[in-house]
LUMDO-845283 format. One record per atom (N, C-alpha, C, O): residue in one letter; atom name; x, y, z. Coordinates in pm, whole numbers. Example, Ala and Ser with C-alpha at 12.3 -4.5 7.8 and 13.67 -1.06 7.14 Angstrom:
<recs>
- a	N	1319	-569	780 $
- a	CA	1230	-450	780 $
- a	C	1320	-330	780 $
- a	O	1424	-332	846 $
- s	N	1285	-225	708 $
- s	CA	1367	-106	714 $
- s	C	1290	3	787 $
- s	O	1341	114	804 $
</recs>
This chain:
<recs>
- x	N	-622	372	2571 $
- x	CA	-586	507	2607 $
- x	C	-438	528	2576 $
- x	O	-355	444	2609 $
- x	N	-406	640	2515 $
- x	CA	-269	669	2477 $
- x	C	-181	678	2600 $
- x	O	-213	748	2696 $
- x	N	-70	606	2597 $
- x	CA	24	605	2708 $
- x	C	123	719	2704 $
- x	O	188	750	2805 $
- x	N	136	782	2590 $
- x	CA	231	893	2578 $
- x	C	158	1018	2537 $
- x	O	60	1012	2462 $
- x	N	204	1132	2586 $
- x	CA	139	1256	2543 $
- x	C	169	1284	2396 $
- x	O	280	1260	2348 $
- x	N	70	1336	2327 $
- x	CA	88	1375	2188 $
- x	C	159	1511	2187 $
- x	O	117	1605	2253 $
- x	N	268	1518	2113 $
- x	CA	340	1645	2102 $
- x	C	274	1726	1991 $
- x	O	274	1685	1875 $
- x	N	219	1838	2025 $
- x	CA	158	1926	1926 $
- x	C	267	1992	1844 $
- x	O	379	2011	1892 $
- x	N	236	2028	1721 $
- x	CA	334	2089	1630 $
- x	C	402	2210	1694 $
- x	O	524	2226	1680 $
- x	N	329	2292	1764 $
- x	CA	385	2414	1825 $
- x	C	486	2382	1936 $
- x	O	570	2466	1970 $
- x	N	480	2260	1992 $
- x	CA	569	2222	2102 $
- x	C	689	2139	2056 $
- x	O	770	2097	2139 $
- x	N	701	2114	1927 $
- x	CA	812	2033	1876 $
- x	C	939	2115	1870 $
- x	O	938	2236	1849 $
- x	N	1052	2043	1891 $
- x	CA	1181	2111	1871 $
- x	C	1205	2125	1720 $
- x	O	1126	2076	1640 $
- x	N	1312	2190	1684 $
- x	CA	1337	2222	1543 $
- x	C	1347	2096	1456 $
- x	O	1291	2094	1346 $
- x	N	1415	1993	1502 $
- x	CA	1430	1870	1422 $
- x	C	1298	1795	1412 $
- x	O	1264	1745	1304 $
- x	N	1224	1786	1520 $
- x	CA	1091	1724	1516 $
- x	C	1001	1797	1417 $
- x	O	931	1735	1337 $
- x	N	1002	1929	1425 $
- x	CA	918	2010	1336 $
- x	C	958	1991	1191 $
- x	O	871	1985	1103 $
- x	N	1087	1981	1164 $
- x	CA	1134	1964	1026 $
- x	C	1082	1834	966 $
- x	O	1027	1835	856 $
- x	N	1098	1723	1039 $
- x	CA	1054	1594	982 $
- x	C	902	1583	980 $
- x	O	846	1523	888 $
- x	N	836	1641	1078 $
- x	CA	690	1643	1079 $
- x	C	637	1718	958 $
- x	O	550	1669	886 $
- x	N	690	1838	935 $
- x	CA	644	1920	822 $
- x	C	672	1851	689 $
- x	O	589	1857	598 $
- x	N	788	1787	677 $
- x	CA	822	1717	553 $
- x	C	725	1601	529 $
- x	O	679	1580	417 $
- x	N	694	1526	634 $
- x	CA	601	1414	620 $
- x	C	460	1463	586 $
- x	O	393	1405	501 $
- x	N	418	1567	651 $
- x	CA	284	1622	625 $
- x	C	273	1668	480 $
- x	O	171	1646	414 $
- x	N	379	1733	431 $
- x	CA	377	1781	293 $
- x	C	384	1666	193 $
- x	O	316	1669	91 $
- x	N	466	1565	221 $
- x	CA	486	1455	127 $
- x	C	367	1359	122 $
- x	O	323	1320	13 $
- x	N	316	1322	238 $
- x	CA	213	1218	238 $
- x	C	92	1250	323 $
- x	O	-13	1188	308 $
- x	N	105	1345	411 $
- x	CA	-4	1376	502 $
- x	C	-11	1282	622 $
- x	O	-95	1301	710 $
- x	N	76	1179	624 $
- x	CA	71	1079	731 $
- x	C	160	1125	847 $
- x	O	282	1117	840 $
- x	N	95	1171	953 $
- x	CA	169	1218	1070 $
- x	C	101	1175	1201 $
- x	O	143	1220	1308 $
- x	N	1	1092	1195 $
- x	CA	-69	1049	1315 $
- x	C	-36	906	1351 $
- x	O	66	852	1308 $
- x	N	-121	845	1431 $
- x	CA	-103	706	1472 $
- x	C	32	683	1537 $
- x	O	72	761	1623 $
- x	N	103	577	1497 $
- x	CA	232	547	1558 $
- x	C	337	657	1539 $
- x	O	436	662	1612 $
- x	N	314	744	1443 $
- x	CA	410	853	1423 $
- x	C	410	948	1542 $
- x	O	506	1024	1560 $
- x	N	305	945	1624 $
- x	CA	307	1023	1748 $
- x	C	419	974	1841 $
- x	O	475	1053	1917 $
- x	N	450	846	1834 $
- x	CA	562	792	1912 $
- x	C	694	820	1840 $
- x	O	791	864	1902 $
- x	N	698	795	1710 $
- x	CA	822	810	1633 $
- x	C	877	953	1637 $
- x	O	998	972	1625 $
- x	N	790	1053	1652 $
- x	CA	835	1192	1648 $
- x	C	936	1221	1759 $
- x	O	1013	1317	1750 $
- x	N	936	1140	1863 $
- x	CA	1032	1160	1971 $
- x	C	1175	1132	1926 $
- x	O	1271	1180	1986 $
- x	N	1187	1055	1822 $
- x	CA	1317	1027	1758 $
- x	C	1305	1069	1612 $
- x	O	1273	987	1526 $
- x	N	1331	1195	1583 $
- x	CA	1307	1246	1448 $
- x	C	1375	1164	1338 $
- x	O	1319	1149	1229 $
- x	N	1494	1111	1364 $
- x	CA	1561	1031	1259 $
- x	C	1484	902	1235 $
- x	O	1479	854	1121 $
- x	N	1423	844	1338 $
- x	CA	1339	725	1321 $
- x	C	1213	761	1242 $
- x	O	1174	689	1150 $
- x	N	1150	871	1280 $
- x	CA	1030	918	1210 $
- x	C	1062	932	1061 $
- x	O	986	884	976 $
- x	N	1172	997	1031 $
- x	CA	1211	1020	892 $
- x	C	1242	889	820 $
- x	O	1203	870	705 $
- x	N	1313	798	888 $
- x	CA	1345	668	828 $
- x	C	1217	588	799 $
- x	O	1207	523	696 $
- x	N	1122	593	891 $
- x	CA	995	523	870 $
- x	C	920	581	751 $
- x	O	862	508	671 $
- x	N	921	713	740 $
- x	CA	856	778	625 $
- x	C	924	735	495 $
- x	O	857	703	396 $
- x	N	1057	734	495 $
- x	CA	1131	695	375 $
- x	C	1104	549	337 $
- x	O	1087	517	220 $
- x	N	1101	461	437 $
- x	CA	1072	321	409 $
- x	C	931	305	355 $
- x	O	909	232	258 $
- x	N	834	374	416 $
- x	CA	696	367	368 $
- x	C	686	415	223 $
- x	O	619	352	141 $
- x	N	753	524	193 $
- x	CA	752	576	55 $
- x	C	819	480	-41 $
- x	O	770	460	-152 $
- x	N	931	420	0 $
- x	CA	1001	324	-85 $
- x	C	914	204	-114 $
- x	O	906	159	-229 $
- x	N	848	151	-13 $
- x	CA	762	34	-33 $
- x	C	638	69	-114 $
- x	O	593	-12	-196 $
- x	N	582	187	-93 $
- x	CA	461	223	-167 $
- x	C	489	249	-315 $
- x	O	398	240	-397 $
- x	N	613	282	-349 $
- x	CA	646	301	-490 $
- x	C	715	178	-549 $
- x	O	767	183	-660 $
- x	N	716	69	-473 $
- x	CA	781	-54	-517 $
- x	C	691	-141	-603 $
- x	O	592	-92	-660 $
- x	N	724	-268	-613 $
- x	CA	654	-358	-707 $
- x	C	518	-408	-661 $
- x	O	446	-469	-740 $
- x	N	480	-386	-535 $
- x	CA	348	-431	-492 $
- x	C	243	-327	-529 $
- x	O	264	-207	-513 $
- x	N	130	-374	-579 $
- x	CA	19	-282	-609 $
- x	C	-41	-230	-480 $
- x	O	-14	-283	-372 $
- x	N	-122	-127	-491 $
- x	CA	-190	-73	-373 $
- x	C	-279	-180	-308 $
- x	O	-285	-190	-186 $
- x	N	-346	-256	-389 $
- x	CA	-433	-362	-335 $
- x	C	-350	-469	-265 $
- x	O	-387	-515	-157 $
- x	N	-239	-510	-324 $
- x	CA	-153	-610	-261 $
- x	C	-101	-559	-127 $
- x	O	-101	-631	-27 $
- x	N	-57	-434	-126 $
- x	CA	-6	-374	-2 $
- x	C	-115	-371	105 $
- x	O	-87	-397	223 $
- x	N	-237	-341	65 $
- x	CA	-346	-334	163 $
- x	C	-382	-472	217 $
- x	O	-415	-485	335 $
- x	N	-376	-574	134 $
- x	CA	-400	-711	183 $
- x	C	-298	-742	293 $
- x	O	-333	-793	399 $
- x	N	-172	-710	265 $
- x	CA	-66	-731	364 $
- x	C	-97	-654	492 $
- x	O	-92	-711	601 $
- x	N	-128	-526	479 $
- x	CA	-151	-443	598 $
- x	C	-268	-493	681 $
- x	O	-263	-490	804 $
- x	N	-373	-538	616 $
- x	CA	-488	-592	690 $
- x	C	-449	-719	767 $
- x	O	-486	-735	884 $
- x	N	-376	-808	702 $
- x	CA	-335	-932	769 $
- x	C	-244	-900	888 $
- x	O	-258	-959	995 $
- x	N	-151	-808	868 $
- x	CA	-58	-773	976 $
- x	C	-131	-707	1092 $
- x	O	-110	-743	1208 $
- x	N	-218	-610	1063 $
- x	CA	-292	-542	1170 $
- x	C	-381	-642	1246 $
- x	O	-392	-634	1368 $
- x	N	-442	-734	1173 $
- x	CA	-526	-836	1238 $
- x	C	-441	-926	1326 $
- x	O	-480	-958	1438 $
- x	N	-325	-968	1276 $
- x	CA	-235	-1055	1353 $
- x	C	-198	-991	1486 $
- x	O	-201	-1056	1590 $
- x	N	-162	-863	1482 $
- x	CA	-117	-793	1602 $
- x	C	-233	-736	1684 $
- x	O	-210	-674	1788 $
- x	N	-358	-755	1638 $
- x	CA	-474	-695	1706 $
- x	C	-452	-546	1729 $
- x	O	-483	-493	1835 $
- x	N	-398	-481	1628 $
- x	CA	-361	-340	1636 $
- x	C	-479	-255	1592 $
- x	O	-509	-244	1473 $
- x	N	-544	-194	1689 $
- x	CA	-670	-126	1663 $
- x	C	-656	-2	1575 $
- x	O	-734	14	1481 $
- x	N	-560	87	1602 $
- x	CA	-546	206	1517 $
- x	C	-502	168	1376 $
- x	O	-563	213	1280 $
- x	N	-397	85	1360 $
- x	CA	-361	45	1224 $
- x	C	-476	-24	1149 $
- x	O	-494	-2	1030 $
- x	N	-552	-108	1219 $
- x	CA	-667	-172	1154 $
- x	C	-764	-67	1102 $
- x	O	-806	-72	987 $
- x	N	-799	27	1189 $
- x	CA	-890	135	1150 $
- x	C	-839	206	1025 $
- x	O	-914	223	928 $
- x	N	-713	246	1026 $
- x	CA	-656	322	913 $
- x	C	-649	238	787 $
- x	O	-675	288	677 $
- x	N	-615	110	800 $
- x	CA	-598	26	683 $
- x	C	-731	-20	625 $
- x	O	-741	-42	504 $
- x	N	-832	-36	706 $
- x	CA	-965	-69	652 $
- x	C	-1012	45	562 $
- x	O	-1059	23	451 $
- x	N	-998	166	612 $
- x	CA	-1038	284	534 $
- x	C	-964	287	401 $
- x	O	-1025	305	295 $
- x	N	-834	271	406 $
- x	CA	-751	275	285 $
- x	C	-785	158	192 $
- x	O	-791	175	70 $
- x	N	-806	40	249 $
- x	CA	-837	-78	167 $
- x	C	-966	-60	89 $
- x	O	-972	-90	-30 $
- x	N	-1068	-11	155 $
- x	CA	-1194	13	85 $
- x	C	-1177	119	-23 $
- x	O	-1238	111	-130 $
- x	N	-1093	219	4 $
- x	CA	-1068	326	-94 $
- x	C	-997	276	-219 $
- x	O	-1017	331	-327 $
- x	N	-914	171	-207 $
- x	CA	-844	119	-325 $
- x	C	-920	3	-390 $
- x	O	-868	-63	-480 $
- x	N	-1043	-22	-343 $
- x	CA	-1128	-120	-410 $
- x	C	-1131	-260	-353 $
- x	O	-1183	-351	-417 $
- x	N	-1076	-279	-235 $
- x	CA	-1086	-411	-173 $
- x	C	-1228	-428	-122 $
- x	O	-1282	-340	-55 $
- x	N	-1288	-542	-153 $
- x	CA	-1427	-568	-116 $
- x	C	-1443	-578	36 $
- x	O	-1355	-626	107 $
- x	N	-1558	-533	82 $
- x	CA	-1592	-543	224 $
- x	C	-1583	-688	272 $
- x	O	-1543	-714	385 $
- x	N	-1621	-783	186 $
- x	CA	-1617	-924	224 $
- x	C	-1474	-970	253 $
- x	O	-1454	-1055	341 $
- x	N	-1377	-916	183 $
- x	CA	-1236	-950	208 $
- x	C	-1195	-896	344 $
- x	O	-1131	-966	423 $
- x	N	-1230	-771	371 $
- x	CA	-1199	-709	500 $
- x	C	-1263	-791	612 $
- x	O	-1198	-821	712 $
- x	N	-1389	-826	595 $
- x	CA	-1460	-901	698 $
- x	C	-1398	-1039	722 $
- x	O	-1388	-1084	836 $
- x	N	-1357	-1106	615 $
- x	CA	-1295	-1239	629 $
- x	C	-1164	-1229	706 $
- x	O	-1137	-1311	794 $
- x	N	-1082	-1131	673 $
- x	CA	-955	-1115	744 $
- x	C	-981	-1078	889 $
- x	O	-913	-1128	979 $
- x	N	-1079	-993	913 $
- x	CA	-1115	-954	1050 $
- x	C	-1158	-1076	1132 $
- x	O	-1128	-1084	1251 $
- x	N	-1228	-1169	1069 $
- x	CA	-1276	-1289	1137 $
- x	C	-1169	-1399	1140 $
- x	O	-1196	-1511	1183 $
- x	N	-1048	-1366	1096 $
- x	CA	-935	-1460	1088 $
- x	C	-964	-1576	993 $
- x	O	-914	-1687	1010 $
- x	N	-1047	-1546	893 $
- x	CA	-1078	-1644	791 $
- x	C	-989	-1623	670 $
- x	O	-897	-1542	671 $
- x	N	-1019	-1696	566 $
- x	CA	-946	-1684	441 $
- x	C	-1038	-1617	339 $
- x	O	-1141	-1673	302 $
- x	N	-1000	-1499	293 $
- x	CA	-1086	-1428	198 $
- x	C	-1081	-1492	60 $
- x	O	-984	-1560	25 $
- x	N	-1184	-1470	-16 $
- x	CA	-1188	-1513	-155 $
- x	C	-1119	-1406	-239 $
- x	O	-1171	-1295	-256 $
- x	N	-1003	-1440	-291 $
- x	CA	-924	-1346	-372 $
- x	C	-899	-1409	-508 $
- x	O	-833	-1512	-518 $
- x	N	-951	-1347	-613 $
- x	CA	-938	-1402	-748 $
- x	C	-798	-1382	-803 $
- x	O	-750	-1465	-881 $
- x	N	-732	-1275	-765 $
- x	CA	-600	-1243	-817 $
- x	C	-492	-1328	-749 $
- x	O	-485	-1332	-626 $
- x	N	-408	-1395	-828 $
- x	CA	-305	-1484	-773 $
- x	C	-204	-1410	-686 $
- x	O	-162	-1462	-582 $
- x	N	-164	-1290	-726 $
- x	CA	-67	-1214	-645 $
- x	C	-129	-1171	-512 $
- x	O	-62	-1176	-409 $
- x	N	-254	-1128	-513 $
- x	CA	-321	-1090	-388 $
- x	C	-335	-1211	-296 $
- x	O	-313	-1199	-175 $
- x	N	-371	-1327	-352 $
- x	CA	-380	-1449	-272 $
- x	C	-245	-1482	-211 $
- x	O	-236	-1522	-95 $
- x	N	-140	-1466	-291 $
- x	CA	-5	-1495	-243 $
- x	C	34	-1399	-131 $
- x	O	95	-1442	-32 $
- x	N	1	-1273	-143 $
- x	CA	29	-1176	-36 $
- x	C	-39	-1218	93 $
- x	O	21	-1213	200 $
- x	N	-164	-1261	83 $
- x	CA	-237	-1306	200 $
- x	C	-170	-1429	263 $
- x	O	-143	-1431	383 $
- x	N	-142	-1530	181 $
- x	CA	-86	-1655	231 $
- x	C	52	-1632	294 $
- x	O	80	-1683	402 $
- x	N	136	-1556	226 $
- x	CA	271	-1532	277 $
- x	C	265	-1454	409 $
- x	O	333	-1489	505 $
- x	N	185	-1348	412 $
- x	CA	177	-1268	536 $
- x	C	125	-1354	652 $
- x	O	182	-1352	761 $
- x	N	20	-1427	628 $
- x	CA	-37	-1509	737 $
- x	C	63	-1614	784 $
- x	O	82	-1632	904 $
- x	N	127	-1684	691 $
- x	CA	219	-1791	731 $
- x	C	344	-1735	798 $
- x	O	389	-1789	899 $
- x	N	398	-1629	744 $
- x	CA	519	-1571	803 $
- x	C	493	-1524	947 $
- x	O	575	-1548	1036 $
- x	N	381	-1458	970 $
- x	CA	349	-1410	1104 $
- x	C	319	-1525	1200 $
- x	O	358	-1521	1317 $
- x	N	250	-1626	1153 $
- x	CA	212	-1738	1240 $
- x	C	330	-1832	1267 $
- x	O	343	-1884	1377 $
- x	N	414	-1854	1166 $
- x	CA	520	-1955	1177 $
- x	C	659	-1899	1190 $
- x	O	755	-1974	1211 $
- x	N	672	-1768	1178 $
- x	CA	802	-1700	1186 $
- x	C	895	-1740	1070 $
- x	O	1017	-1729	1081 $
- x	N	835	-1785	962 $
- x	CA	910	-1823	842 $
- x	C	812	-1878	740 $
- x	O	692	-1886	763 $
- x	N	867	-1917	625 $
- x	CA	784	-1977	519 $
- x	C	832	-2119	493 $
- x	O	952	-2146	493 $
- x	N	737	-2208	471 $
- x	CA	773	-2344	430 $
- x	C	839	-2337	292 $
- x	O	822	-2239	219 $
- x	N	911	-2439	258 $
- x	CA	973	-2445	124 $
- x	C	866	-2437	16 $
- x	O	886	-2373	-87 $
- x	N	753	-2502	39 $
- x	CA	644	-2504	-59 $
- x	C	586	-2363	-78 $
- x	O	565	-2318	-191 $
- x	N	560	-2294	33 $
- x	CA	504	-2159	23 $
- x	C	605	-2065	-41 $
- x	O	568	-1982	-125 $
- x	N	731	-2077	-3 $
- x	CA	834	-1990	-61 $
- x	C	842	-2010	-213 $
- x	O	842	-1912	-288 $
- x	N	847	-2135	-257 $
- x	CA	859	-2163	-401 $
- x	C	738	-2110	-477 $
- x	O	752	-2050	-584 $
- x	N	620	-2131	-423 $
- x	CA	498	-2082	-489 $
- x	C	497	-1929	-492 $
- x	O	458	-1869	-593 $
- x	N	539	-1867	-383 $
- x	CA	541	-1721	-377 $
- x	C	642	-1663	-475 $
- x	O	614	-1564	-543 $
- x	N	760	-1722	-483 $
- x	CA	861	-1673	-576 $
- x	C	813	-1690	-721 $
- x	O	837	-1603	-805 $
- x	N	747	-1801	-749 $
- x	CA	696	-1824	-885 $
- x	C	587	-1722	-920 $
- x	O	587	-1668	-1031 $
- x	N	497	-1696	-828 $
- x	CA	385	-1604	-855 $
- x	C	429	-1458	-855 $
- x	O	389	-1381	-942 $
- x	N	511	-1422	-758 $
- x	CA	546	-1281	-736 $
- x	C	672	-1236	-809 $
- x	O	683	-1121	-850 $
- x	N	766	-1328	-826 $
- x	CA	899	-1290	-870 $
- x	C	981	-1250	-747 $
- x	O	924	-1212	-645 $
- x	N	1111	-1260	-758 $
- x	CA	1196	-1237	-642 $
- x	C	1189	-1094	-590 $
- x	O	1184	-1073	-468 $
- x	N	1188	-995	-679 $
- x	CA	1184	-855	-635 $
- x	C	1056	-826	-558 $
- x	O	1060	-761	-453 $
- x	N	944	-872	-607 $
- x	CA	818	-849	-538 $
- x	C	811	-927	-407 $
- x	O	750	-880	-310 $
- x	N	872	-1045	-403 $
- x	CA	874	-1122	-279 $
- x	C	957	-1050	-172 $
- x	O	919	-1049	-55 $
- x	N	1067	-992	-212 $
- x	CA	1147	-913	-116 $
- x	C	1064	-796	-63 $
- x	O	1063	-771	58 $
- x	N	995	-726	-151 $
- x	CA	910	-614	-109 $
- x	C	798	-662	-17 $
- x	O	763	-594	79 $
- x	N	742	-778	-46 $
- x	CA	635	-834	36 $
- x	C	684	-862	178 $
- x	O	618	-825	275 $
- x	N	799	-926	191 $
- x	CA	853	-958	323 $
- x	C	888	-829	398 $
- x	O	861	-818	518 $
- x	N	947	-732	329 $
- x	CA	981	-604	392 $
- x	C	855	-532	439 $
- x	O	854	-471	546 $
- x	N	748	-539	360 $
- x	CA	622	-474	398 $
- x	C	562	-537	523 $
- x	O	511	-467	610 $
- x	N	569	-668	531 $
- x	CA	518	-738	650 $
- x	C	596	-694	774 $
- x	O	537	-665	878 $
- x	N	727	-689	762 $
- x	CA	810	-648	876 $
- x	C	789	-503	913 $
- x	O	775	-471	1031 $
- x	N	787	-417	815 $
- x	CA	769	-274	841 $
- x	C	635	-246	906 $
- x	O	628	-170	1003 $
- x	N	528	-306	854 $
- x	CA	397	-278	911 $
- x	C	380	-347	1047 $
- x	O	301	-300	1130 $
- x	N	452	-455	1070 $
- x	CA	452	-516	1204 $
- x	C	507	-416	1306 $
- x	O	453	-404	1416 $
- x	N	613	-346	1270 $
- x	CA	669	-245	1361 $
- x	C	565	-136	1390 $
- x	O	551	-93	1504 $
- x	N	494	-93	1288 $
- x	CA	389	7	1306 $
- x	C	283	-43	1404 $
- x	O	242	31	1494 $
- x	N	241	-166	1387 $
- x	CA	138	-223	1474 $
- x	C	187	-241	1617 $
- x	O	114	-211	1711 $
- x	N	309	-288	1634 $
- x	CA	364	-304	1768 $
- x	C	378	-170	1838 $
- x	O	355	-159	1958 $
- x	N	416	-68	1764 $
- x	CA	428	66	1821 $
- x	C	292	117	1866 $
- x	O	278	168	1977 $
- x	N	192	104	1780 $
- x	CA	57	149	1816 $
- x	C	7	75	1939 $
- x	O	-53	136	2028 $
- x	N	29	-55	1945 $
- x	CA	-17	-133	2060 $
- x	C	57	-95	2188 $
- x	O	-6	-76	2293 $
- x	N	186	-83	2180 $
- x	CA	267	-54	2299 $
- x	C	234	82	2359 $
- x	O	224	95	2481 $
- x	N	217	181	2275 $
- x	CA	194	317	2323 $
- x	C	45	354	2330 $
- x	O	10	470	2355 $
- x	N	-42	256	2307 $
- x	CA	-185	278	2324 $
- x	C	-243	379	2226 $
- x	O	-328	460	2263 $
- x	N	-198	374	2102 $
- x	CA	-251	464	1999 $
- x	C	-383	403	1951 $
- x	O	-384	304	1879 $
- x	N	-492	464	1992 $
- x	CA	-625	410	1963 $
- x	C	-690	480	1845 $
- x	O	-658	595	1814 $
- x	N	-783	410	1779 $
- x	CA	-858	474	1671 $
- x	C	-959	573	1728 $
- x	O	-986	573	1848 $
- x	N	-1014	656	1641 $
- x	CA	-1118	748	1688 $
- x	C	-1240	670	1739 $
- x	O	-1258	553	1707 $
- x	N	-1321	737	1817 $
- x	CA	-1441	673	1872 $
- x	C	-1534	624	1762 $
- x	O	-1597	519	1775 $
- x	N	-1543	700	1653 $
- x	CA	-1627	659	1540 $
- x	C	-1541	569	1452 $
- x	O	-1462	617	1370 $
- x	N	-1556	440	1469 $
- x	CA	-1476	339	1401 $
- x	C	-1572	237	1340 $
- x	O	-1616	146	1410 $
- x	N	-1606	251	1212 $
- x	CA	-1712	170	1153 $
- x	C	-1685	21	1147 $
- x	O	-1780	-58	1147 $
- x	N	-1558	-21	1143 $
- x	CA	-1528	-165	1132 $
- x	C	-1419	-199	1234 $
- x	O	-1303	-217	1195 $
- x	N	-1453	-208	1361 $
- x	CA	-1351	-240	1462 $
- x	C	-1302	-384	1447 $
- x	O	-1366	-467	1381 $
- x	N	-1190	-412	1509 $
- x	CA	-1140	-549	1510 $
- x	C	-1239	-641	1581 $
- x	O	-1298	-604	1683 $
- x	N	-1258	-758	1525 $
- x	CA	-1344	-858	1589 $
- x	C	-1275	-908	1715 $
- x	O	-1153	-907	1724 $
- x	N	-1352	-951	1809 $
- x	CA	-1297	-1006	1936 $
- x	C	-1237	-1141	1913 $
- x	O	-1186	-1202	2006 $
</recs>
């Protein structure tokens, strides 16, 4: 259950309305954890800018979605999981991959960069860092620029998940692939 009241567009102050309208026009993403961020319009705007920067960066849509699924699963973040499953399926990630991540298993990923995104996200979240071996393999597979984007994506989406969890931002009742227990 949501711990904070949702501010409707008509009840927003001028700065909240400005950043809300800009986000809605640019990406359409104004729900979920953004219901909390709108209370600090500069944070809302910064989060939108970071999301846009990462989405136009060196990670493919599929790579980004692998990261988001691993992060949402790690944090047991129900709303982000719901949103990212939908997006993952839309960009062509197989249901079996979603199911494996949901079950905290290791999905079968043929693409080396996608496998690296999975391994790095899982290890970084579980160990709070990367082993020298994982780091070297990730840098070799991804390149340094993509590795920086990968780490930033893990951190950024972790904030999204923690926000959703803290403020009780829940998915809709009709949720076809909920988080496994």
